[in-house]
C-alpha positions in Angstrom: 111.4 116.3 114.2 108.6 117.9 112.1 110.3 117.4 108.7 110.8 113.7 109.4 107.2 113.3 110.2 106.2 115.1 107.0 108.3 112.8 104.9 107.1 109.7 106.8 103.5 110.9 106.3 104.0 111.3 102.5 105.6 107.9 102.2 102.9 106.1 104.2 100.1 107.9 102.2 101.6 106.9 98.9 101.9 103.3 100.1 98.3 103.4 101.4 97.1 104.7 98.0 98.9 101.9 96.2 97.6 99.1 98.5 94.0 100.4 98.2 94.3 100.6 94.4 95.7 97.0 94.3 92.7 95.8 96.3 90.2 97.6 94.1 91.8 96.3 90.9 91.4 92.8 92.1 87.7 93.1 92.5 85.6 91.9 89.6 82.1 92.6 90.8 80.9 95.9 92.1 78.0 98.3 92.3 78.3 99.5 88.7 79.0 96.1 87.1 75.7 94.6 88.5 77.4 91.9 90.5 75.8 90.4 93.6 77.3 90.8 97.0 78.8 87.6 98.2 80.8 86.6 101.2 84.4 85.7 100.4 87.2 84.6 102.6 90.5 86.5 102.1 93.4 84.1 101.6 97.1 84.3 100.7 98.3 87.5 99.1 94.8 89.1 99.3 94.7 88.7 103.1 98.3 89.9 103.5 97.5 93.0 101.4 94.3 93.7 103.5 96.2 93.4 106.8 99.0 95.6 105.4 96.4 98.2 104.5 95.1 98.2 108.0 98.6 98.6 109.4 99.2 101.6 107.0 96.0 103.3 108.1 96.9 103.0 111.8 100.4 104.2 111.0 99.1 107.1 109.0 96.7 108.2 111.8 99.5 107.9 114.4 102.0 110.0 112.3 99.2 112.6 111.6 98.5 113.0 115.3 102.2 113.3 116.1 102.6 115.8 113.4 99.8 118.0 114.8 101.1 117.5 118.3 104.7 118.6 117.5 103.7 121.1 114.9 103.1 123.9 117.4 106.7 123.6 118.8 
């Protein structure tokens, strides 16, 4: 079971990196560009990408815990 968890963890981590990079690339204002912080409502694809990122984080944590739990067997 351990090799399957390792492969799943690698796949989820790569997907998580890609989704975070897609979110950061979409931002035009930031700390270093001098933009002001404003409240925005996420809509459409941006909202779906945000929710998918949260799902991937939860999945990554779950797989990591299972990997540690079954790693000692």
